[in-house]
N, C-alpha and C positions, 0 to 999 in steps of 0.2 A: 616673732619674725624671727627669724636667725639670725647669728652673732652675725655672722660673714657680713648678711646684708645691710646689719646696722652700721657694721663700722665704715662702709663702702658708701653709706647715703651722709654721712658722721663726714667725712672728709668732701665731696662734691657740699654740702652745706653749706661745710667751714669755708672752699672755697665760693661759692659764691654768694658769701657774706662778708668774704674777705677780711676770713681769721688766716688762715693758713700762714705760716711766715715763708720767705719767697721762696729757699728752692724747694719745698712743698707745693707751694703754688705753682711752680714752673714744669714741674711735673704732669701735675693735675691739669692742666694748660695743654698740655702738646697729647693728652690720655684721652683730654673733651677733642681736641683739635682731630683725634683718632678714631675719637668712636662716635657715631651719631644715636649712639639710648642714654651717652652720658651730657652728651648734648641737648638733649631731653631733660634728662633728668635736671640739669642746671639752670634752665631756664626757667623750668619751672619753680625752681627753690629762688631764685632771682622775682619771678610774677611773685610769690604770696611775702619775699622779700615788701616788694617791691609797696603789696595790699595792703602790712600793717605799716609801715611808713605811714601809707595814706589814712590810714582811719586813726594813730595814734599820734602823729605829730602835727601842730598844727601848720596853719598855710605861715608863711615872712613873704613879704614886704620888697622887689627887688627892685633895683637901681633901674633908672632909667632907661641906663647903657648899658645892663649888663647882654641883651641878646649881639650887642655890638661889638662890644667886646668878648664875646666867647665865639664871636663870626671873626674875627682878626686875629685870635689869638688859630681858629682853625686855617685858615689864612696863610699866618708867617707857617705854622707847621713846629710850632713850638711843643707838642706836645704826640708823636708818631706815635704810633702801634707797632709795641712791638713783634705781634704776628703780622707784620703788613712787610718790615724791614726785611734784606735781603744779605746774605754774610757769601763772601765770600771763604768758605773755612770749608775742610773734611765734611758736615755735617750736609753740605751740598749734594753729596755723590749719594745720598741714604733714605732721600724724601720725604728730612725729619719735618716736622712744622716750623713755619721759620718763627712762631716763638719761642723755640727750642735752639735756633740755629744762632736766633741775633743776642747769645749769651755767650758760648764759645770764647772761651779766652785765648787759645791757640792754634796758630794751624797745623798743628804737624800732633801726630801720633807720640805719646809717650812710654815705653817700655816698662809694664810692670813684670811681676812676679806674678809665677801658676801660668802662663802663656794666655797674657793677655795683656790688649793698650788701654790706655787712657787720655781724658783728654778734661781736663780745668772746666768748671762751671764758671761765669763771675759773676757773685751774687754780693750786693754790700751787704747782707743780713748774713751775722756768721752764727744763727740757730739751728745751719745746718750743711753738709756741705755734699754739692752736687756735683759729680762726674760721669763723662761718656763712656763707657765700656768698649771695645771691643773686642770679643773672649774668642779664641779659635774653636775649629771644630774639636768635638768629641772632650771637652775639657770640664770637670771638676769646678766649679763654683763656689767659693763657702761666701758667708757672710758672720761674720760676728759681732752684730747690735746688744748695745743694753735695750735702746728703745726701740722703734718700731722705725723702719727699711718703706722705700717708695722705689718700684722698680720698673719702668714702661718698655718692653720691647718693640723697639725700632725694628731693626732686621732679623732673616734669620727666626730663631724660637730657641727657650729655654725649656726644662720639665725637672717635676723634683722629685719622679718615678711615679706622681698619679695623675701631675694634669700636666697638659704640653699648655705652654704660655705662646704665645704669635701676635705680632705687629699690632701694635696698639692697646697690648690687654696691661694692666697694673697686675702688680705681684706688692703685697704686700708682707714684708715679715720682717722676726724681735726674735730675740736669741741666738742662738748658731742655726744655721740654714741653709741646706746645700743644696744647691742648683747646677743642672746640667746643659750645656749648651747640645745642641741638634752637631748631628755624625757629619755633617758634609757641609753646612753652610757655617759651623758658627754661631755668634750671637752679636748683636752691635745694641746694648738698652744705655738709658740713662738710669741714674738711683740717684738720689737724694737720701739723705739721710739724716736725720735733727739730732738733735742736744735734749730737743724738747716734743714730746708726741702729745697733743693734745687728749687726746683719747687713749693713752693707753693704759687708762685705767680697768679697758676692760674685758682687753687680752694677753694674756702671757701670748701666745706660741701663734700664729693664722699664718693661711695663705688664705689669698684672694684673686681668685680667675675672670676679669669680666673685661 
């Protein structure tokens, strides 16, 4: 199998098994929400994981009030899904997945360098930093990272001179990577830049387009 395929499927498998850190998982969750193919693949990995657990783990007796306890928590709404919540943030006009909207930390864009603006994404895990970037049209976007960085296109497009990345496309880069925004629309993208990446030993620099 091609190395790119290996890396992409490793990300989806780790997402399905809950092994990614919060920032990475958020980007992959948004990618899965926008990509039917990714949703199908994640569902397959979840089915495999469930089958393995079913075969390898013995049955555990449940307490008599287990079902009532779970139903009461659902009725109280103790654990609402972040992918069903709504947010009154600048993300709303982008038609971004709700799982990403609910993590937006600020309601305003912050001016950055080199023709882009940012919005911070609130995560409790410090293994990765997540932000939303609004890149002006025809802008060169340089990324310098010692480890892998996940970029999800939300609006407009990015290109690297060989491939064009559009809404829902996931890009994985490391090292010194240069992307260019669409000449007319620019681009809005979500980026997770981790300090630790579980599959970084596989490649030194790679682009993935899915």
